[in-house]
DOMARFI-409533 format. One record per residue: residue number from 0; residue in one letter; chain; x negated, y, z negated of N, C-alpha, C in turn. Coordinates in steps of 0.001 Angstrom, whole numbers, plus 524288, in hexadecimal, padded with zeros to 5 digits. Example, Ala and Ser with C-alpha at 12.3 -4.5 7.8 and 13.67 -1.06 7.14 Angstrom:
+------+------+-------+-------+-------+-------+-------+-------+-------+-------+-------+-------+
| resi | resn | chain |   npx |   npy |   npz |  capx |  capy |  capz |   cpx |   cpy |   cpz |
+------+------+-------+-------+-------+-------+-------+-------+-------+-------+-------+-------+
|    0 |    A |     A | 7CC7A | 7E9C6 | 7E188 | 7CFF4 | 7EE6C | 7E188 | 7CC70 | 7F31C | 7E188 |
|    1 |    S |     A | 7CDCE | 7F736 | 7E458 | 7CA9A | 7FBDC | 7E41C | 7CD9C | 8001E | 7E142 |
+------+------+-------+-------+-------+-------+-------+-------+-------+-------+-------+-------+
//
This chain:
+------+------+-------+-------+-------+-------+-------+-------+-------+-------+-------+-------+
| resi | resn | chain |   npx |   npy |   npz |  capx |  capy |  capz |   cpx |   cpy |   cpz |
+------+------+-------+-------+-------+-------+-------+-------+-------+-------+-------+-------+
|    0 |    X |     A | BB330 | 1718B | 9210F | BB45D | 1730B | 92665 | BB116 | 16FB1 | 92A0F |
|    1 |    X |     A | BB390 | 16DE5 | 92E47 | BB0D4 | 16AB1 | 93220 | BAD1A | 16E13 | 93545 |
|    2 |    X |     A | BA871 | 16C1A | 93608 | BA498 | 16EDE | 93930 | BA2F8 | 16B4E | 93DA7 |
|    3 |    X |     A | B9FFF | 16D7C | 94125 | B9E0A | 16A53 | 94576 | B9F6D | 16CD4 | 94A9C |
|    4 |    X |     A | B9F66 | 169A0 | 94EB2 | BA07B | 16B83 | 953ED | BA5E8 | 16DFC | 9542D |
|    5 |    X |     A | BA658 | 17212 | 95740 | BAB61 | 174A2 | 957DD | BAEAD | 1714F | 95B90 |
|    6 |    X |     A | BB1A3 | 16DD4 | 95953 | BB4E8 | 16A6F | 95C7A | BBA4B | 16A19 | 959FA |
|    7 |    X |     A | BBDEB | 1680B | 95D03 | BC33E | 16778 | 95B04 | BC373 | 163A4 | 95676 |
|    8 |    X |     A | BBFBE | 15FF7 | 95656 | BBFB6 | 15C01 | 9523B | BBEEB | 15E6C | 94CCD |
|    9 |    X |     A | BBC67 | 162ED | 94C82 | BBB5B | 16566 | 94778 | BBF8C | 16965 | 945F0 |
|   10 |    X |     A | BC3D1 | 16977 | 948BF | BC7F8 | 16D41 | 947AD | BCCCD | 16A8A | 9458E |
|   11 |    X |     A | BCFFA | 16D15 | 94296 | BCF79 | 17277 | 940D4 | BCBE0 | 172D9 | 93C19 |
|   12 |    X |     A | BC9CD | 1777C | 93B48 | BC6B7 | 178A5 | 936A4 | BCA58 | 17B7F | 932E3 |
|   13 |    X |     A | BCB7E | 178F2 | 92E8E | BCEEF | 17B3C | 92A9B | BCC4D | 17A63 | 92552 |
|   14 |    X |     A | BCA3B | 17E8F | 92314 | BC780 | 17DEC | 91E11 | BCB56 | 17CB9 | 919A3 |
|   15 |    X |     A | BC975 | 179EF | 915C5 | BCCA9 | 178E1 | 91125 | BCDA5 | 17DED | 90E26 |
|   16 |    X |     A | BC9C9 | 1816D | 90E68 | BCA1D | 18665 | 90BA6 | BC732 | 18A7E | 90ED1 |
|   17 |    X |     A | BC937 | 18F34 | 90EE4 | BC694 | 19383 | 91178 | BC323 | 19628 | 90D5E |
|   18 |    X |     A | BBE20 | 194FA | 90D96 | BBA74 | 196FF | 909AF | BB964 | 19CCD | 90A9C |
|   19 |    X |     A | BB8A9 | 19F98 | 90657 | BB757 | 1A523 | 90693 | BB1ED | 1A5F0 | 90449 |
|   20 |    X |     A | BAF00 | 1A97D | 90699 | BAA14 | 1AB2B | 9044A | BA901 | 1B0AF | 90633 |
|   21 |    X |     A | BA641 | 1B3C7 | 9030C | BA51C | 1B920 | 904AD | BA1C1 | 1B934 | 90998 |
|   22 |    X |     A | BA272 | 1BD31 | 90CBB | B9F18 | 1BDF8 | 9114D | B99B0 | 1BF5B | 90F42 |
|   23 |    X |     A | B95BB | 1BCC6 | 9113F | B906F | 1BD5D | 90F2C | B8E9C | 1C307 | 90EE3 |
|   24 |    X |     A | B8F70 | 1C608 | 9130E | B8D85 | 1CB6D | 9130F | B9094 | 1CEF8 | 90F53 |
|   25 |    X |     A | B9525 | 1CD29 | 90D7C | B9858 | 1D03F | 909E0 | B9859 | 1CDFC | 90461 |
|   26 |    X |     A | B950F | 1CA21 | 90371 | B9532 | 1C757 | 8FE77 | B9403 | 1CAE5 | 8F9C6 |
|   27 |    X |     A | B904E | 1CE77 | 8FA4A | B8F01 | 1D1FA | 8F5F3 | B93AA | 1D56F | 8F49B |
|   28 |    X |     A | B965D | 1D75B | 8F88D | B9AF8 | 1DA9F | 8F7AC | B9F53 | 1D769 | 8F51E |
|   29 |    X |     A | BA003 | 1D290 | 8F6F1 | BA3EC | 1CF23 | 8F499 | BA2AD | 1CE25 | 8EED1 |
|   30 |    X |     A | B9DC0 | 1CD0D | 8ED9D | B9C3A | 1CC02 | 8E82F | B9D30 | 1D0C2 | 8E4B7 |
|   31 |    X |     A | B9C4E | 1D569 | 8E6C4 | B9D5C | 1DA2F | 8E3D4 | BA33B | 1DAA7 | 8E2BB |
|   32 |    X |     A | BA672 | 1D99C | 8E6AE | BAC16 | 1D9C8 | 8E612 | BADE4 | 1D5AC | 8E21C |
|   33 |    X |     A | BABA2 | 1D10F | 8E264 | BACFB | 1CCD8 | 8DEC3 | BABD1 | 1CE72 | 8D920 |
|   34 |    X |     A | BA744 | 1D0E0 | 8D83B | BA5E8 | 1D2B3 | 8D2F5 | BA9E6 | 1D6AA | 8D0F9 |
|   35 |    X |     A | BAB84 | 1DA38 | 8D460 | BAF5D | 1DE24 | 8D2D7 | BB498 | 1DB95 | 8D18E |
|   36 |    X |     A | BB646 | 1D7F7 | 8D4CC | BBB4F | 1D54C | 8D3F2 | BBB42 | 1D248 | 8CED1 |
|   37 |    X |     A | BB6D3 | 1D00A | 8CD6E | BB67E | 1CCBD | 8C8C2 | BB57F | 1CFCA | 8C3B9 |
|   38 |    X |     A | BB4F8 | 1D4F5 | 8C415 | BB42F | 1D80E | 8BF57 | BB8D6 | 1D772 | 8BBA9 |
|   39 |    X |     A | BB7B4 | 1D786 | 8B6A6 | BBBC8 | 1D6D6 | 8B2A1 | BBFB7 | 1DB5B | 8B29E |
|   40 |    X |     A | BBDF2 | 1E013 | 8B3F3 | BC17E | 1E491 | 8B3D3 | BC4EB | 1E4F1 | 8B8B8 |
|   41 |    X |     A | BC40B | 1E192 | 8BC85 | BC760 | 1E15E | 8C126 | BCBC1 | 1DD77 | 8BFF7 |
|   42 |    X |     A | BD075 | 1DF81 | 8BF3A | BD4C0 | 1DC16 | 8BD85 | BD81F | 1DA28 | 8C20B |
|   43 |    X |     A | BD82A | 1DD00 | 8C65C | BDAF0 | 1DB2B | 8CB02 | BD852 | 1DD64 | 8CFD7 |
|   44 |    X |     A | BD9DD | 1DB5C | 8D455 | BD786 | 1DCEF | 8D94A | BDBA7 | 1DF81 | 8DCAC |
|   45 |    X |     A | BDA09 | 1E391 | 8DF70 | BDD8A | 1E620 | 8E329 | BDB46 | 1E569 | 8E89B |
|   46 |    X |     A | BDE32 | 1E2CF | 8EBE6 | BDCA0 | 1E20E | 8F153 | BDDC9 | 1E71A | 8F44B |
|   47 |    X |     A | BD9A1 | 1E9D3 | 8F5CF | BDA34 | 1EEA7 | 8F8D1 | BD7F5 | 1EDFC | 8FE4A |
|   48 |    X |     A | BD79D | 1E919 | 90014 | BD5D3 | 1E80F | 90570 | BD9F8 | 1EA07 | 90943 |
|   49 |    X |     A | BD8B8 | 1E9ED | 90E45 | BDC76 | 1EBA1 | 9123F | BE1B0 | 1E8EE | 91189 |
|   50 |    X |     A | BE5E8 | 1EBD1 | 9125C | BEB25 | 1E99F | 91208 | BEBE0 | 1E5E8 | 916A2 |
|   51 |    X |     A | BED3D | 1E10E | 91584 | BEE13 | 1DD2E | 919A0 | BEB6C | 1D80B | 91841 |
|   52 |    X |     A | BEBFB | 1D44F | 91BD9 | BE9E2 | 1CF0A | 91AEB | BE403 | 1CEF7 | 91A11 |
|   53 |    X |     A | BE11C | 1D1C6 | 91D5F | BDB68 | 1D18C | 91D01 | BD973 | 1D3AF | 917CB |
|   54 |    X |     A | BDB94 | 1D814 | 91618 | BDA08 | 1DA41 | 9110E | BDB6A | 1D69F | 90C99 |
|   55 |    X |     A | BDFEB | 1D43D | 90CF6 | BE19E | 1D080 | 908F2 | BDDFA | 1CBCE | 908CD |
|   56 |    X |     A | BDC8E | 1C9DD | 90D67 | BD92E | 1C547 | 90DC3 | BD3C2 | 1C665 | 90B88 |
|   57 |    X |     A | BD176 | 1CAB5 | 90D05 | BCC3F | 1CC19 | 90B1D | BCC43 | 1CC61 | 9052B |
|   58 |    X |     A | BD019 | 1CF16 | 90301 | BD070 | 1CFA8 | 8FD52 | BD12A | 1CA53 | 8FAB6 |
|   59 |    X |     A | BD4B6 | 1C72D | 8FCBA | BD5CC | 1C20F | 8FA57 | BD110 | 1BE7D | 8FA97 |
|   60 |    X |     A | BCE3C | 1BEA7 | 8FEF1 | BC977 | 1BB7B | 8FF5B | BC565 | 1BD45 | 8FB5D |
|   61 |    X |     A | BC4C8 | 1C269 | 8FAB4 | BC110 | 1C462 | 8F6D5 | BC293 | 1C2A2 | 8F154 |
|   62 |    X |     A | BC791 | 1C31A | 8F00B | BC96D | 1C187 | 8EADF | BC881 | 1BBAD | 8EA18 |
|   63 |    X |     A | BC9A4 | 1B896 | 8EE02 | BC8E2 | 1B2E9 | 8ED9E | BC31D | 1B19B | 8ECC0 |
|   64 |    X |     A | BBFAD | 1B438 | 8EF9F | BBA13 | 1B33B | 8EF09 | BB7FE | 1B4D3 | 8E9AD |
|   65 |    X |     A | BBA57 | 1B8C4 | 8E746 | BB886 | 1BA6B | 8E218 | BBA69 | 1B6BE | 8DDD6 |
|   66 |    X |     A | BBE99 | 1B3E8 | 8DEF0 | BC0B4 | 1B044 | 8DB19 | BC3F6 | 1B2D5 | 8D6DC |
|   67 |    X |     A | BC514 | 1B7CB | 8D754 | BC811 | 1BA8D | 8D34F | BCDD5 | 1B908 | 8D37B |
|   68 |    X |     A | BD03C | 1B969 | 8CF07 | BD5DE | 1B85F | 8CE98 | BD8BC | 1BD46 | 8CCB7 |
|   69 |    X |     A | BD639 | 1C1C3 | 8CD42 | BD88E | 1C6A3 | 8CB69 | BDD56 | 1C80C | 8CEB3 |
|   70 |    X |     A | BE121 | 1CAAA | 8CC4A | BE5D1 | 1CC43 | 8CF24 | BE46D | 1CFDD | 8D3BF |
|   71 |    X |     A | BE79B | 1CF7F | 8D7C9 | BE6B8 | 1D287 | 8DC95 | BEB7D | 1D5F0 | 8DD9E |
|   72 |    X |     A | BEA7A | 1DABA | 8DF3F | BEE8F | 1DE32 | 8E138 | BECBC | 1E03F | 8E684 |
|   73 |    X |     A | BF065 | 1E249 | 8E99B | BEF27 | 1E3E2 | 8EEF7 | BF051 | 1E99D | 8EFD5 |
|   74 |    X |     A | BEC5B | 1EC6F | 8F194 | BECFA | 1F1D8 | 8F340 | BEE1F | 1F1AA | 8F919 |
|   75 |    X |     A | BF2B7 | 1F36B | 8FA94 | BF45C | 1F323 | 90014 | BF495 | 1F89C | 90248 |
|   76 |    X |     A | BF0B5 | 1F9EC | 90564 | BF04E | 1FF31 | 9078E | BF1E0 | 1FF50 | 90D4A |
|   77 |    X |     A | BF51C | 2030D | 90EA0 | BF68C | 203FA | 9140F | BF3D0 | 208D1 | 91628 |
|   78 |    X |     A | BF19E | 20BE3 | 91290 | BEF27 | 210CF | 913FE | BEAE7 | 211F6 | 90FF9 |
|   79 |    X |     A | BE70B | 21504 | 91172 | BE2C4 | 21641 | 90DE9 | BE333 | 21BC2 | 90BA5 |
|   80 |    X |     A | BE7DB | 21E02 | 90BC0 | BE88D | 22324 | 90956 | BE89B | 2227A | 90367 |
|   81 |    X |     A | BE731 | 2269C | 900A2 | BE722 | 22667 | 8FAE5 | BEC80 | 224E1 | 8F8C3 |
|   82 |    X |     A | BF095 | 2270E | 8FB04 | BF5EE | 225E7 | 8F940 | BF743 | 2201D | 8FA11 |
|   83 |    X |     A | BF5DA | 21E06 | 8FE89 | BF6EC | 2188A | 8FFC2 | BF3EC | 214E6 | 8FC10 |
|   84 |    X |     A | BEF12 | 2164C | 8FAED | BEBE1 | 21311 | 8F769 | BEE26 | 21328 | 8F1E5 |
|   85 |    X |     A | BEF9A | 217BC | 8F000 | BF20E | 21827 | 8EAC9 | BF716 | 214F3 | 8EA86 |
|   86 |    X |     A | BFA37 | 21564 | 8EE98 | BFF2D | 2127A | 8EEC9 | BFE34 | 20C95 | 8EECE |
|   87 |    X |     A | BFA5D | 20ADE | 8F1CD | BF92F | 2053D | 8F20C | BF754 | 2033B | 8ECC1 |
|   88 |    X |     A | BF422 | 2064C | 8EA06 | BF263 | 204B0 | 8E4CF | BF6EF | 20494 | 8E0F3 |
|   89 |    X |     A | BFAAC | 207FA | 8E1A9 | BFF3F | 20817 | 8DE36 | C02F6 | 2038B | 8DF43 |
|   90 |    X |     A | C0268 | 2011E | 8E3DC | C05E7 | 1FCD8 | 8E55E | C02CA | 1F80D | 8E716 |
|   91 |    X |     A | BFF20 | 1F661 | 8E3D0 | BFBFD | 1F1C3 | 8E519 | BFF89 | 1ED00 | 8E5B4 |
|   92 |    X |     A | BFE59 | 1E9D8 | 8E98B | C016B | 1E513 | 8EA6B | BFF53 | 1E0B2 | 8E6FB |
|   93 |    X |     A | C02BB | 1DD19 | 8E5B6 | C011E | 1D8B0 | 8E26E | BFE6F | 1D485 | 8E5C2 |
|   94 |    X |     A | BFB76 | 1D141 | 8E326 | BF8E8 | 1CCE9 | 8E5D5 | BFCFD | 1C962 | 8E867 |
|   95 |    X |     A | C0143 | 1C878 | 8E5AF | C055B | 1C504 | 8E7B5 | C079B | 1C717 | 8ECD9 |
|   96 |    X |     A | C0822 | 1CC32 | 8ED40 | C0A17 | 1CE92 | 8F21B | C066E | 1CD91 | 8F6AD |
|   97 |    X |     A | C0165 | 1CD1C | 8F589 | BFD7C | 1CCC3 | 8F9AD | BFC0E | 1C72B | 8FB25 |
|   98 |    X |     A | BFDCA | 1C361 | 8F829 | BFC57 | 1BDF2 | 8F941 | BFDFA | 1BC31 | 8FEBA |
|   99 |    X |     A | C02B2 | 1BD75 | 900A2 | C03FC | 1BBD7 | 90606 | C002C | 1BE0B | 90A17 |
|  100 |    X |     A | BFE93 | 1C2ED | 9096F | BFAD3 | 1C541 | 90D10 | BF587 | 1C28B | 90C98 |
|  101 |    X |     A | BF3EF | 1C163 | 907D3 | BEEF5 | 1BEAF | 906F7 | BEF0C | 1B94A | 90978 |
|  102 |    X |     A | BF35E | 1B67C | 908E2 | BF3CA | 1B14A | 90B3D | BF3C5 | 1B19D | 91134 |
|  103 |    X |     A | BF66A | 1B586 | 9134E | BF66A | 1B647 | 918FF | BF0E4 | 1B768 | 91AF8 |
|  104 |    X |     A | BEDFD | 1BA75 | 917FA | BE8A9 | 1BBD1 | 91984 | BE520 | 1B703 | 91985 |
|  105 |    X |     A | BE586 | 1B3CF | 91570 | BE25C | 1AF08 | 9152C | BE3E9 | 1AB52 | 91992 |
|  106 |    X |     A | BE8F4 | 1AAD9 | 91A7E | BEAE1 | 1A768 | 91EAF | BE8AA | 1A91A | 923F5 |
|  107 |    X |     A | BE8CF | 1AE28 | 92506 | BE6C7 | 1B013 | 929FE | BE0E6 | 1AF41 | 92A5A |
|  108 |    X |     A | BDE1E | 1B043 | 92630 | BD875 | 1AF97 | 9262A | BD6F9 | 1A9E4 | 9273B |
|  109 |    X |     A | BD97E | 1A660 | 9247D | BD840 | 1A0D1 | 92523 | BDA05 | 19EC1 | 92A6E |
|  110 |    X |     A | BDE8C | 1A07F | 92C41 | BE055 | 19EB0 | 93162 | BDCE1 | 1A0E1 | 935B5 |
|  111 |    X |     A | BDAF6 | 1A5B5 | 9351C | BD73F | 1A7D5 | 938E4 | BD26A | 1A463 | 93934 |
|  112 |    X |     A | BD075 | 1A2CA | 934AB | BCBD8 | 19F75 | 93482 | BCCF8 | 19A31 | 93723 |
|  113 |    X |     A | BD173 | 197DF | 935CB | BD2D3 | 192C2 | 9380A | BD37E | 19309 | 93DF8 |
|  114 |    X |     A | BD64E | 1970A | 93FC7 | BD711 | 197AF | 94570 | BD1D1 | 1989D | 94813 |
|  115 |    X |     A | BCEAF | 19C01 | 945BF | BC9A5 | 19D54 | 9480D | BC600 | 198B0 | 94878 |
|  116 |    X |     A | BC533 | 195F0 | 9442E | BC161 | 191AC | 9444E | BC34E | 18D0B | 94784 |
|  117 |    X |     A | BC84C | 18BB3 | 946E5 | BCA54 | 18731 | 949C7 | BCB26 | 18875 | 94F88 |
|  118 |    X |     A | BCD52 | 18D0F | 950A6 | BCE1E | 18E95 | 95617 | BC901 | 18F3F | 958FC |
|  119 |    X |     A | BC53A | 191B8 | 95678 | BC021 | 19289 | 958F7 | BBD74 | 18D56 | 959FE |
|  120 |    X |     A | BBD7D | 189E7 | 95634 | BBAFE | 184CC | 95703 | BBDE1 | 18196 | 95B22 |
|  121 |    X |     A | BC311 | 181D1 | 95B24 | BC609 | 17EDE | 95F0F | BC4FC | 180EF | 96491 |
|  122 |    X |     A | BC545 | 18612 | 9653C | BC457 | 18845 | 96A74 | BBEAE | 1878F | 96C33 |
|  123 |    X |     A | BBB07 | 187FB | 96887 | BB58B | 1871C | 969DD | BB4BB | 1816F | 96B78 |
|  124 |    X |     A | BB707 | 17DCA | 9688F | BB690 | 1783E | 969F2 | BB902 | 17746 | 96F52 |
|  125 |    X |     A | BBD8C | 17999 | 9704E | BC02F | 178F1 | 9755A | BBCD3 | 17B0B | 979D1 |
|  126 |    X |     A | BBA94 | 17FA1 | 97916 | BB775 | 18209 | 97D3B | BB216 | 17F91 | 97DF7 |
|  127 |    X |     A | BB0A6 | 17BF9 | 97A89 | BAB83 | 17980 | 97AE8 | BABDA | 1739D | 97BC1 |
|  128 |    X |     A | BB055 | 171C6 | 97DA8 | BB102 | 16C2B | 97E94 | BACE8 | 16A0E | 98253 |
|  129 |    X |     A | BAB4A | 16D55 | 98606 | BA785 | 16B97 | 989EF | BA1E5 | 16C6A | 9882C |
|  130 |    X |     A | BA116 | 16E46 | 9836E | B9BCE | 16F3A | 9816C | B9AC7 | 174FE | 980BD |
|  131 |    X |     A | B9666 | 17625 | 97E4E | B9503 | 17B94 | 97D54 | B97D3 | 17D99 | 9788B |
|  132 |    X |     A | B9768 | 182B0 | 977C2 | B9A04 | 18516 | 97349 | B9BC8 | 18A88 | 974CA |
|  133 |    X |     A | BA0DC | 18B26 | 97515 | BA328 | 19039 | 9764D | BA6D8 | 19199 | 971DA |
|  134 |    X |     A | BA504 | 194EE | 96E46 | BA83B | 19692 | 969DC | BAD0D | 1996A | 96BDF |
|  135 |    X |     A | BB1AC | 197B6 | 96A17 | BB693 | 19A0F | 96BC9 | BB99D | 19BC7 | 966F1 |
|  136 |    X |     A | BB8AC | 1A095 | 96523 | BBB3C | 1A261 | 96057 | BC125 | 1A2F2 | 960F0 |
|  137 |    X |     A | BC3E1 | 1A1A1 | 95CC3 | BC98F | 1A214 | 95C85 | BCAE2 | 1A4AF | 95753 |
|  138 |    X |     A | BCEBC | 1A817 | 9575E | BD066 | 1AA91 | 95287 | BD5FA | 1AC67 | 952EC |
|  139 |    X |     A | BD87D | 1AD1F | 94E76 | BDDF9 | 1AEAD | 94E42 | BDEDC | 1B3E5 | 950F8 |
|  140 |    X |     A | BDB58 | 1B792 | 9505E | BDBF0 | 1BCB6 | 952C1 | BD91E | 1BCDE | 95807 |
|  141 |    X |     A | BD46C | 1BACF | 9580F | BD128 | 1BB0A | 95CBD | BD3B0 | 1B869 | 96175 |
|  142 |    X |     A | BD5C8 | 1B3C4 | 960CE | BD7D1 | 1B0C6 | 9653D | BDC76 | 1B371 | 967E3 |
|  143 |    X |     A | BE08E | 1B50B | 96504 | BE4D9 | 1B7C1 | 967B1 | BE338 | 1BD04 | 969EF |
|  144 |    X |     A | BDF8C | 1BFA1 | 9674C | BDDAB | 1C4A3 | 96954 | BDAF6 | 1C3D8 | 96E8D |
|  145 |    X |     A | BD7B3 | 1BFDB | 96EE2 | BD51C | 1BEA3 | 973DD | BD914 | 1BD2B | 97810 |
|  146 |    X |     A | BDD30 | 1BA6D | 97680 | BE149 | 1B901 | 97A40 | BE3F0 | 1BDE1 | 97C62 |
|  147 |    X |     A | BE50B | 1C1A9 | 978FD | BE77D | 1C69A | 97AAC | BE3DE | 1C980 | 97E6A |
|  148 |    X |     A | BDED6 | 1C9C3 | 97D0D | BDB0C | 1CC73 | 9806A | BDA84 | 1C9C1 | 985B3 |
|  149 |    X |     A | BDA77 | 1C494 | 985A8 | BDA07 | 1C197 | 98A80 | BDECC | 1C27D | 98DF5 |
|  150 |    X |     A | BE362 | 1C250 | 98B99 | BE836 | 1C339 | 98E86 | BE83F | 1C8AF | 990ED |
|  151 |    X |     A | BE694 | 1CC7F | 98DE8 | BE665 | 1D1E2 | 98FDE | BE27F | 1D265 | 99457 |
|  152 |    X |     A | BDDF7 | 1CFF2 | 993C7 | BDA01 | 1D020 | 997ED | BDC0C | 1CD95 | 99CED |
|  153 |    X |     A | BDEE4 | 1C941 | 99C61 | BE12F | 1C6AE | 9A0FC | BE51C | 1CA4A | 9A3B2 |
|  154 |    X |     A | BE83C | 1CD0F | 9A0AD | BEBFD | 1D0C4 | 9A2F1 | BE92A | 1D52C | 9A5CA |
|  155 |    X |     A | BE4F7 | 1D713 | 9A374 | BE1EE | 1DB42 | 9A5F1 | BDFA1 | 1D955 | 9AB1A |
|  156 |    X |     A | BDD73 | 1D4A5 | 9AB15 | BDB0E | 1D281 | 9AFDC | BDF22 | 1D14F | 9B40E |
|  157 |    X |     A | BE3D6 | 1CFF4 | 9B263 | BE7F6 | 1CEAC | 9B627 | BEAB6 | 1D38B | 9B841 |
|  158 |    X |     A | BE97C | 1D80B | 9B619 | BEC0E | 1DCD8 | 9B7B0 | BEAF3 | 1DE05 | 9BD74 |
|  159 |    X |     A | BEF07 | 1DF55 | 9C043 | BEE89 | 1E0E2 | 9C5C8 | BF12D | 1E62E | 9C648 |
|  160 |    X |     A | BEE41 | 1E9EB | 9C838 | BF09F | 1EF16 | 9C8C4 | BF49B | 1EF01 | 9CD30 |
|  161 |    X |     A | BF863 | 1F256 | 9CCC4 | BFC5A | 1F2CC | 9D0DB | BFDCE | 1F885 | 9D14E |
|  162 |    X |     A | BFFC7 | 1FA14 | 9D5C7 | C011C | 1FF9A | 9D67B | C055A | 20146 | 9D29E |
|  163 |    X |     A | C04FE | 20610 | 9D10D | C0908 | 20852 | 9CDBE | C0A28 | 20DC5 | 9CFCB |
|  164 |    X |     A | C0E7E | 20FD8 | 9CE4E | C102B | 214E6 | 9D050 | C1158 | 2188A | 9CBC8 |
|  165 |    X |     A | C1053 | 21D88 | 9CCBB | C11BC | 22180 | 9C8F7 | C15CA | 22500 | 9CB8C |
|  166 |    X |     A | C19A0 | 2267F | 9C8B3 | C1DB5 | 229E2 | 9CABA | C1D08 | 22F43 | 9C83E |
|  167 |    X |     A | C1CDE | 2333C | 9CB88 | C1C93 | 23897 | 9C9AC | C2184 | 23B5D | 9CB84 |
|  168 |    X |     A | C238A | 23EBA | 9C867 | C2849 | 24179 | 9C9FD | C28D6 | 246AB | 9C738 |
|  169 |    X |     A | C2B8E | 24A25 | 9C9AE | C2CF3 | 24F1E | 9C74C | C32D1 | 24F08 | 9C670 |
|  170 |    X |     A | C3477 | 250A6 | 9C1CD | C3A03 | 25089 | 9C08D | C3B9C | 255D6 | 9BE8C |
|  171 |    X |     A | C4059 | 25745 | 9BFE0 | C4273 | 25C36 | 9BE0A | C4681 | 25B30 | 9B9CB |
|  172 |    X |     A | C45F0 | 25E56 | 9B5A7 | C49C0 | 25E32 | 9B159 | C4B30 | 263CC | 9B01A |
|  173 |    X |     A | C4F00 | 2649A | 9AC97 | C50BD | 269DE | 9AB61 | C4C4A | 26D5E | 9A990 |
|  174 |    X |     A | C4898 | 26B35 | 9A699 | C4458 | 26E56 | 9A469 | C4013 | 26F61 | 9A85F |
|  175 |    X |     A | C405B | 26D15 | 9ACE8 | C3C59 | 26E00 | 9B0DD | C3AD1 | 268F5 | 9B39A |
|  176 |    X |     A | C3645 | 26914 | 9B5E8 | C3488 | 26482 | 9B8E3 | C311F | 26107 | 9B58F |
+------+------+-------+-------+-------+-------+-------+-------+-------+-------+-------+-------+
//
């Protein structure tokens, strides 16, 4: 990866590989999980992380870091009731069924990183052409969210009150007034 001054000349930053490593403060917990996964009596793995891309991604990253090649099945829970949990265990999804979701999760994770690092460096370089250093963060979620908030704030500031009227009336019907 290119390092140095945050300038357009060093962009884009596109790694050859997205390296994974355990988070330092969670390393002991990861090592414990790795030991359990690598036990001889563990014949397959069941992903019981949150249903969705993020849960799939977390599980897949953990499996990749452990280096295991054990078969994977997916517990897909929509509810935490005893009945729902029993039903989900009775209908575990296959690894093949989950691969599209896993690929989507990795794609989103890596594209978030690419947008974040390249967009932030580009905007920071742009905002510092005259010197100094003004960090200008950019992100896939953050940037459009800020745009929505800015647009809403502009509408609020542009608001001009105007007179309005309320109509009150009494009406008679067969059942009374």
